[in-house]
N, C-alpha and C positions, 0 to 999 in steps of 0.2 A: 504494500500500500504506500503510494507516494503522496497522496493528497487526502485530507480529511475535511469534509464540509460540515458546518453546523452553525447554529446561531451562536453569538458571542457567549451567552450564558452556558450553553451546552459544552462549548470548548473549555470554558473556565471551570465548569463543574467536573470535568474529566481530565484535568491538567496532569495529575499524577500518573494516571494510567497511560495517557498518551506519551508522557516523558519516558516512562519505563518500557513500554512495548513498541511505540512508533516514534522514537526520538528524531528520526530524519524526515518524517512526513511533514509536508507543508500543511499548516492549519489555516483554512480559508473560512472567514466569517461570511455568512449569508443571512438573509432576512428572517429565516425561520428554520427550525430543524427539519420540518417536512420538505421545505424547498431544497435543503441539502440532499435529502433522499431522492428527490425528483432529479436533481442534477446528476447524481450517480447513475440513476436509471437511464437518463438520456445519453450519458457518455458510453454506456454499454458495459458488459461484463469484463472486458479486457482492458478497461481504462486505468486500473490500479488506483481507483478512487474509492473512498468509503465515506459514510456519513454517520454522525451521531444524531440519532433521531429515535422516535418511538417505534415500538414493534409494529404498531398499526401503520405508520408511514412506510416502513420497510415492506410490509405485506402488500400495501396498496400499490407500491411501485415494483413489486415482484423482485425484491432484493433478498439475498441470503443474509441471515444474521450471523455475523462473524463472532461476536462476543456480546454477552449481556452483563449487566451489573458492573459497568466500568466507572461509575460515578465515584468521586473521592469520598463522599459521605453517603452512606446507605440511606440516611433519613431524608435526603433531598427528594423533593417532589415538586411538580408544577401543577398549579391549579388553574382551571379554566372556568370562566363564567359565561353564561348566556345573558347578554344585556340587550334589552329592547324596550320599545315604548309599549305601554299597556295602560288602558284606562281601568283595568280590572285589578283590584287589590286582592292578592292571594294571601291566605293565612299560612303561617308557619306550621309545621307538624305539631300537633298537640293543641293548637289554638282553635277556638270556636268563636266565630263572628268577631274576629279582631282582638279577642282577649288573650294577652300573652300567656304562654305556658311558663311558669316560673322555673320549671326544671330544665327547660331547653337552654342550651348554651348557644346563644345567638351572636352573630357578628354582623356589623353594619359596615358597608363600604361607602366612603365619602371621598369625593375629590374636590379640591379647591385650588385656586390660583391666587398667590399672594401678590400684593403690590410691592415690588422690590425697592421702590423709592422710599418706602416707610421703614426706617431703621428699627430692627427688632420685630418685624412683622411675623417671622417664623416663630420666634420665641413667644410672642403674644398669642399667636393662634394655638400653639401647643399648650399654653397655660389654660386656655379655655377648656380643653379636654381634662386637664388635671383638676381644675376648679369644679367641674361637673362630675368628678369621680368616674371618668370614663377611661378605661384601660386601652392603650394602643397596643395592638398585637403585630402590626406591620405598617411600615411607611416606605413608599417608593416615590421617586420623582422622575418626571420626564419633561424635556423642554416643551414649552407651548409652541405650537405651530402657528398661532395667531398673533402672539405678542413677543417681539424680540426681548431677550434677557429675562423673560418670565418663565417660571416653572410650575407645572401642575403637580400637586401632591396628592397621592392616592393613600388614604389612611383606612386601615381596617381596625375596627375597635369593638370592644364588648362593653356592655353596660347600658346601651340605649334600647331598653325593652319596650318603650311605648313611643307612639308618634309625638306625644307631648315632649318627651325628653329629646327626641331628634330635633323638633322645632326649636326648643329652648337652646340647644347647643348651636344649631346653625344660625339662629338669630344673633348669638354672641359672636360667632365667627365672621359675620358680615362686616364687622367693624374693621377687620384686618385683611379681608379677601376681596378680590375682584369678581370671582365667580365661586359658587358652591353648588355641588350636585350630590344628592344622596342617590347612589346607584342601586342600593337595595340591602336587604337583610337575608341571612342564610344561617343554617346550622353550622356550628364549628366543625372543622374537618374531623376532629377526634370523635364527635358524636356520629358523624356520617359513617366513618370507618367501622365503628362498633356495630 
C-alpha cells in the first residue's frame, strides 16, 4: 500500500497504526472517509491505495477489508445525527405528551456564533451554561462560512430537561451571540448502547 485516503480525523485517529504498519505510505486527506473508499474503488484493485473508512463504505464500494480495529483508542466512535426541519414535536423515549422522563439521560445540541469583536464573548457564553447548572459534554468549533473570522460553536450539554430551561439558557446566550440554534435533544449515547 502506497497511499492511504481518509478524512483528517480518520488519519489522526489511526496515526499509531499507520506509523507502525505503513510508515512509507502517503497519507492523503479527503473530505470524508466514505469519499476515501470511493477513490480507492475508482482507482481499481491494482492501485496500491487503501482507505480508512467504515465497513459499510468498504462494502458499498466493493473493497476488501485489509485490517479492522486500527484506531489508536478503542473507545473512539463517530456519531451521526439526522437534522431536518419539522413542525412536529417528537417526544423522547419515556415521555408522554411532552412531559420529560426524569430517568432518561438526555443531551441537547446547540450551536451558536459569537461576536468576536466582544472581548471575553466565549468566556461569557460558557459562564451562562455554568450559571444555569448545565453540564457541557462536548464542544466543537468550525469557521463560519458566512462571516469572516467568526466561528460556530457546537455544544452538547445535559441538564436542559424542559423547553423552559432551553428558552431560559438561550435567552441569556443572546447577549453574547450573533446566532443561536437548538438542533435538538436525544438520549445519551450510553443509554442508547445499553
